[in-house]
N, C-alpha and C positions, 0 to 999 in steps of 0.2 A: 503493499498498501503505499502511494506518494504521499509525502508530505507536504501539507500546504505551505507554499514557500513565504519568508519572510515579506517581502513585497504583497502578497494577496493577501495579507491580516491585517487588522487596525490596532494600532498600539497606543497610539496618543490620547492621551484625556480630552485634547482640543477637539480631535476628531468624531472620538463620542458623543462629546455635547452640541456640537454640531450639526449630527445627525438626527439626537433629542428634539431639538431645538426645529428642524425645518423639515421633520421626514413624513414619504405618505408610510402608511400604516396599512398592514392587511392582518389580522388576528383568527387564530383559530383551533383548532386541534393541541391547547395546550400550550402554544407559542404564539408570540407578535413578531411581525417583521417587521421593521424599519429601513425605509431606503430613500439613498438624496445622491443626488447628483455628485461626484467626486470630480477631479482635474489630472488625476493621475495617469489616466489614461488607460485604464482595467478596471476592473470590479475588485471592491475590499471586503471582507467578511470581519466581525467584530459578533462577539458571545458574551452575553451578560446572562448566566447561569445564574439563578439567587439559589444560595446557600438553604434559604427560607423553605422553597419549592422543594430541593431534593435536600436531605439533609448529610447524607453522605456519599464523600467523594468520589467515591468509585462510580455511582449513581452519576452525578455531577458529569462525570468526566467520559464516561460512556456517551451521554447523550452529547456533550463535544465532540468525541467522533462521530455518531453519526449525521450532526449536523454537516463539521466539516468535508464527510465522505460526500453527504449528500450536493454540497456546494462545492467540489472539485467536479463533478460529475455535469454541474450545468452550467459550469462558469463561462464556457464559450458562448450563450447565450444570453448573458447577462449583458448589460450597455457599462458604459462607466460610472456605477453607482458603488456607495457605500451602502453595505449592507450589516444591519444588526439584528440580529437572532434575540429575543427574550424568553424567559418561559415563564411559564404563568402557575398558578397556582395548580389546575387540575393536568398540572405536566405528569406526577406522580404515579397517576394511574392509568398513566397510556402506554400501552405494549410496544414496542419496538416497530413492529410492521405500521400500527398507527402513527407511530411519529415520523416515518420513512413515508405514508401515505400524504399527512399532512404537511411536510415538508415540499411535495408533488404540488400539490394545490399553490402552495406558497409562492414556489419557484414560477408556475405557469401565469399566477396573478402579476407577478414580481414584474414577468418578461412585457406581459401585454399592459399593464403601465407603463412602463418607460418607452415602450416602442412608439406609443401616441405621443409624448412628448420629444 
């Protein structure tokens, strides 16, 4: 499994706060996805998985791996956008397949949103 390169990740707190301020939002399946245009020339992924929602670090890390893998598979379809994935309270009740299906729906929505503009 290939690693998500440093360039494809959002690490800077300023980038996160810009996304939180200006983002288009899509929710469902225990996740909220925020997207905003960026100027770096490729899509970037940021994760905000709350300890409050998934108490065990192993659970949080597993969710992050699932999200990163899904992002990697779809990154060629994304515009130049920053994407932040937030967990929601009901994420703990979701099975892996449900999470993957929810991500698929979110990515379709995100791709459609950014095709128009």
